[in-house]
MIKENU-608678 format. One line per field, with one value per residue: residue number from 1; x, y, z of N, C-alpha, C, CB in turn; residue in three letters. Coordinates in Angstrom, 2 decimals. Glycine has a CB too. Layout:
<recs>
num	NUM_...
n.x	X_...
n.y	Y_...
n.z	Z_...
ca.x	X_...
ca.y	Y_...
ca.z	Z_...
c.x	X_...
c.y	Y_...
c.z	Z_...
cb.x	X_...
cb.y	Y_...
cb.z	Z_...
residu	ALA_...
</recs>
This chain:
<recs>
num	1_2_3_4_5_6_7_8_9_10_11_12_13_14_15_16_17_18_19_20_21_22_23_24_25_26_27_28_29_30_31_32_33_34_35_36_37_38_39_40_41_42_43_44_45_46_47_48_49_50_51_52_53_54_55_56_57_58_59_60_61_62_63_64_65_66_67_68_69_70_71_72_73_74_75_76_77_78_79_80_81_82
n.x	-141.60_-143.40_-146.79_-149.60_-153.05_-156.04_-159.40_-162.58_-165.77_-168.33_-171.08_-172.94_-175.91_-179.18_-179.41_-176.92_-175.41_-174.90_-172.83_-170.72_-170.26_-169.46_-167.12_-165.46_-165.28_-163.80_-161.37_-160.68_-160.23_-157.68_-154.91_-152.42_-152.40_-153.01_-156.16_-158.41_-161.55_-163.73_-166.58_-166.67_-164.58_-162.01_-158.93_-155.85_-152.86_-149.72_-147.49_-146.58_-146.95_-148.60_-150.91_-151.80_-152.32_-154.34_-156.37_-156.89_-157.90_-160.14_-161.70_-162.26_-163.74_-165.93_-167.02_-167.76_-169.73_-171.55_-171.71_-171.22_-169.16_-167.90_-164.64_-162.78_-159.57_-156.65_-153.23_-150.35_-147.27_-144.61_-145.43_-146.38_-148.74_-148.40
n.y	-13.02_-13.24_-12.56_-11.06_-10.68_-9.03_-9.16_-7.78_-8.16_-6.38_-6.78_-4.99_-5.23_-6.61_-9.36_-10.45_-12.58_-14.92_-13.95_-13.42_-15.92_-17.37_-15.96_-16.43_-19.22_-19.43_-18.35_-20.24_-22.43_-22.25_-23.98_-23.22_-21.04_-19.86_-19.68_-18.02_-17.55_-15.23_-13.79_-11.22_-10.79_-12.11_-13.72_-13.94_-15.73_-15.97_-16.25_-13.12_-12.43_-14.55_-14.22_-11.72_-12.36_-14.29_-12.74_-10.91_-12.66_-13.83_-11.59_-10.55_-12.68_-12.64_-10.11_-10.54_-12.52_-11.66_-8.89_-5.51_-4.94_-3.85_-3.89_-4.12_-3.86_-4.91_-4.89_-6.55_-6.66_-8.98_-9.91_-12.64_-14.28_-15.88
n.z	-88.78_-85.80_-84.81_-83.14_-83.62_-83.05_-83.90_-84.68_-86.09_-87.73_-89.32_-91.78_-91.72_-91.04_-90.31_-88.76_-87.70_-89.47_-91.37_-89.56_-88.35_-90.61_-91.36_-89.11_-89.31_-91.67_-90.80_-88.85_-90.47_-91.37_-90.78_-89.90_-88.24_-85.02_-83.59_-81.57_-80.29_-78.77_-77.08_-78.14_-79.94_-82.15_-81.82_-83.43_-83.82_-85.18_-88.02_-89.36_-92.19_-93.01_-91.42_-92.36_-95.05_-94.67_-93.43_-95.53_-97.51_-96.18_-95.55_-98.10_-99.19_-97.47_-98.05_-100.72_-100.45_-98.42_-98.35_-97.17_-94.29_-91.14_-89.91_-87.02_-85.83_-83.98_-84.13_-83.09_-83.67_-83.27_-80.80_-78.85_-77.03_-73.82
ca.x	-141.91_-144.68_-147.67_-150.94_-154.05_-157.40_-160.32_-164.02_-166.51_-169.66_-171.77_-173.92_-177.14_-179.99_-179.02_-175.47_-174.72_-174.32_-171.53_-169.71_-169.93_-168.72_-165.79_-164.70_-165.00_-162.69_-160.15_-160.37_-159.81_-156.23_-154.26_-151.12_-152.61_-153.78_-157.37_-159.18_-162.71_-164.50_-167.89_-166.57_-163.50_-161.23_-157.50_-155.02_-151.44_-148.98_-146.55_-147.14_-147.41_-149.71_-152.10_-152.26_-152.91_-155.58_-157.36_-157.25_-158.74_-161.41_-162.48_-162.74_-164.79_-167.09_-167.59_-168.40_-170.90_-172.50_-171.76_-170.39_-168.96_-166.85_-163.69_-161.95_-158.44_-155.45_-152.09_-149.21_-146.14_-143.59_-146.00_-147.06_-149.15_-147.93
ca.y	-12.41_-13.63_-11.44_-11.29_-9.78_-9.16_-8.60_-7.85_-7.93_-5.81_-6.75_-3.91_-5.91_-7.04_-10.72_-10.31_-13.79_-15.76_-13.50_-13.55_-17.35_-17.74_-15.35_-17.17_-20.55_-19.27_-18.18_-21.52_-23.40_-22.12_-24.81_-22.71_-19.86_-20.14_-18.86_-18.09_-16.67_-14.91_-13.21_-9.93_-10.70_-13.30_-13.46_-14.76_-15.72_-16.68_-15.46_-11.85_-12.53_-15.50_-13.60_-10.68_-13.05_-14.91_-11.68_-10.41_-13.66_-14.00_-10.36_-10.47_-13.68_-12.15_-9.02_-11.11_-13.32_-11.03_-7.43_-4.65_-5.14_-3.05_-4.72_-3.37_-4.73_-4.50_-5.69_-6.45_-7.37_-9.44_-10.36_-13.93_-14.49_-17.12
ca.z	-87.50_-85.22_-84.53_-82.61_-84.19_-82.51_-84.89_-84.46_-87.33_-87.55_-90.60_-91.95_-92.15_-89.90_-89.91_-88.66_-87.25_-90.53_-91.86_-88.51_-88.23_-91.82_-91.26_-88.09_-89.87_-92.62_-90.01_-88.21_-91.48_-91.55_-89.77_-89.51_-87.41_-83.80_-83.59_-80.34_-80.42_-77.56_-77.39_-78.81_-80.91_-82.45_-81.73_-84.31_-83.50_-86.21_-88.81_-89.83_-93.57_-93.11_-90.85_-93.28_-96.20_-94.23_-93.26_-96.86_-98.17_-95.46_-95.67_-99.48_-99.34_-96.73_-98.84_-101.91_-100.10_-97.51_-98.46_-96.33_-92.86_-90.53_-89.18_-86.08_-85.55_-83.25_-84.54_-82.18_-84.25_-82.34_-79.53_-78.80_-75.63_-73.18
c.x	-143.30_-145.48_-148.96_-151.86_-155.39_-158.34_-161.77_-164.71_-167.92_-170.34_-172.83_-175.17_-177.89_-179.59_-177.50_-174.74_-174.17_-172.98_-170.42_-169.29_-169.11_-167.28_-164.91_-164.36_-163.85_-161.36_-159.72_-159.87_-158.31_-155.53_-152.95_-151.19_-153.44_-154.94_-158.13_-160.31_-163.39_-165.82_-167.79_-165.49_-162.86_-159.76_-156.77_-153.57_-150.73_-147.99_-147.25_-147.74_-148.60_-151.00_-152.66_-152.92_-154.27_-156.68_-157.83_-158.22_-160.11_-162.30_-163.04_-163.88_-166.07_-167.79_-168.35_-169.70_-171.97_-172.61_-170.90_-170.36_-167.86_-165.96_-162.83_-160.83_-157.41_-154.35_-150.95_-148.06_-145.12_-144.12_-146.71_-147.44_-148.65_-149.03
c.y	-12.89_-12.39_-11.94_-10.25_-10.07_-8.47_-8.81_-7.47_-7.44_-5.73_-5.63_-4.53_-6.36_-8.42_-10.81_-11.60_-14.67_-15.25_-13.66_-15.01_-17.83_-17.21_-16.11_-18.57_-20.48_-19.11_-19.50_-22.57_-23.34_-22.89_-24.26_-21.42_-20.27_-19.16_-19.10_-17.08_-16.49_-14.28_-11.94_-9.82_-12.06_-12.91_-14.45_-14.62_-16.56_-15.78_-14.25_-11.97_-13.44_-14.91_-12.54_-11.30_-13.65_-13.87_-11.14_-11.37_-13.77_-12.77_-10.21_-11.46_-13.23_-11.04_-9.57_-11.84_-12.56_-9.52_-6.75_-5.06_-4.21_-4.01_-3.81_-4.30_-4.06_-5.44_-5.46_-7.27_-7.76_-9.98_-11.71_-14.16_-15.83_-18.12
c.z	-87.05_-84.86_-83.90_-83.21_-83.50_-83.49_-84.45_-85.77_-87.02_-88.92_-90.64_-92.57_-90.90_-89.40_-89.90_-88.28_-88.37_-91.08_-90.82_-88.38_-89.42_-91.76_-90.27_-88.60_-90.86_-91.89_-89.38_-89.20_-91.74_-90.44_-89.25_-88.69_-86.20_-83.73_-82.29_-80.43_-79.08_-78.01_-78.23_-79.87_-81.14_-82.47_-82.63_-83.87_-84.55_-86.89_-89.40_-91.24_-93.73_-92.56_-91.79_-94.52_-95.84_-94.05_-94.61_-97.55_-97.51_-95.58_-97.09_-99.72_-98.64_-97.50_-100.04_-101.58_-99.34_-97.62_-97.40_-94.87_-92.40_-89.74_-88.30_-85.65_-84.67_-83.71_-83.55_-82.77_-83.18_-81.02_-79.72_-77.33_-75.11_-73.04
cb.x	-141.85_-144.48_-147.96_-150.96_-154.17_-157.52_-160.08_-164.48_-166.56_-169.59_-172.43_-173.34_-176.84_-181.46_-179.63_-175.15_-175.66_-175.31_-171.62_-170.25_-171.22_-169.43_-165.91_-165.51_-166.26_-162.94_-160.35_-161.60_-160.58_-155.78_-154.03_-150.30_-153.31_-152.88_-158.26_-158.28_-163.71_-163.70_-168.65_-166.34_-162.43_-161.65_-157.00_-155.20_-151.16_-149.93_-145.92_-146.06_-146.30_-149.37_-151.79_-151.09_-151.98_-155.36_-156.79_-155.98_-158.05_-161.15_-161.61_-161.58_-164.33_-166.67_-166.48_-167.44_-170.48_-172.14_-173.19_-170.88_-168.61_-167.43_-162.80_-162.79_-157.79_-155.65_-151.65_-149.58_-145.47_-142.66_-146.99_-146.16_-150.67_-147.35
cb.y	-10.87_-14.53_-10.64_-11.24_-9.95_-8.53_-9.25_-6.91_-9.22_-4.40_-8.11_-2.74_-7.13_-7.05_-11.80_-9.26_-14.61_-15.88_-12.05_-13.02_-18.18_-17.21_-13.87_-17.26_-21.12_-18.06_-17.11_-22.05_-23.16_-20.61_-26.16_-22.47_-18.71_-20.04_-19.17_-17.83_-17.23_-13.95_-12.91_-8.88_-9.70_-13.94_-13.57_-14.35_-16.26_-17.28_-16.32_-10.78_-13.02_-16.79_-12.97_-9.77_-14.16_-15.67_-10.55_-10.20_-15.02_-14.31_-9.13_-10.75_-15.04_-11.65_-8.06_-12.07_-14.51_-11.38_-6.94_-3.25_-6.63_-1.91_-5.56_-2.85_-5.17_-4.55_-5.34_-6.95_-6.51_-8.35_-9.31_-15.11_-14.42_-16.84
cb.z	-87.59_-83.97_-85.80_-81.04_-85.75_-81.06_-86.27_-83.28_-88.20_-86.87_-90.88_-92.85_-93.10_-90.29_-90.88_-87.65_-86.42_-91.66_-92.28_-87.16_-88.12_-93.08_-90.85_-86.78_-90.55_-93.54_-88.92_-87.49_-92.77_-91.56_-90.32_-90.72_-88.22_-82.52_-84.82_-79.08_-81.45_-76.59_-76.11_-77.80_-80.45_-83.81_-80.27_-85.81_-82.04_-87.23_-89.94_-89.83_-94.46_-92.36_-89.48_-93.69_-96.70_-92.91_-92.40_-97.72_-98.15_-93.98_-95.32_-100.47_-98.78_-95.34_-99.31_-102.60_-99.30_-96.12_-98.36_-96.43_-92.53_-89.60_-90.15_-84.84_-86.85_-81.67_-86.00_-80.73_-85.33_-82.07_-78.98_-79.37_-75.51_-71.82
residu	UNK_UNK_UNK_UNK_UNK_UNK_UNK_UNK_UNK_UNK_UNK_UNK_UNK_UNK_UNK_UNK_UNK_UNK_UNK_UNK_UNK_UNK_UNK_UNK_UNK_UNK_UNK_UNK_UNK_UNK_UNK_UNK_UNK_UNK_UNK_UNK_UNK_UNK_UNK_UNK_UNK_UNK_UNK_UNK_UNK_UNK_UNK_UNK_UNK_UNK_UNK_UNK_UNK_UNK_UNK_UNK_UNK_UNK_UNK_UNK_UNK_UNK_UNK_UNK_UNK_UNK_UNK_UNK_UNK_UNK_UNK_UNK_UNK_UNK_UNK_UNK_UNK_UNK_UNK_UNK_UNK_UNK
</recs>
């Protein structure tokens, strides 16, 4: 099943840009998911299982390298924007 996910990351630290840039780079490295980044969020479009795996991996890597962050997400199963 295809899905769209919108995610925003809020690192709990003063220097918040490095963790955000790293997280977005990890998402972009996945060649099988469409990634579109705006000023406030990143949108992922792809297979449900792949997106969930990618988020799990990228969030765990971010936690290990940069510490705590808050992630706000919207999941729309079955929706693919035109």
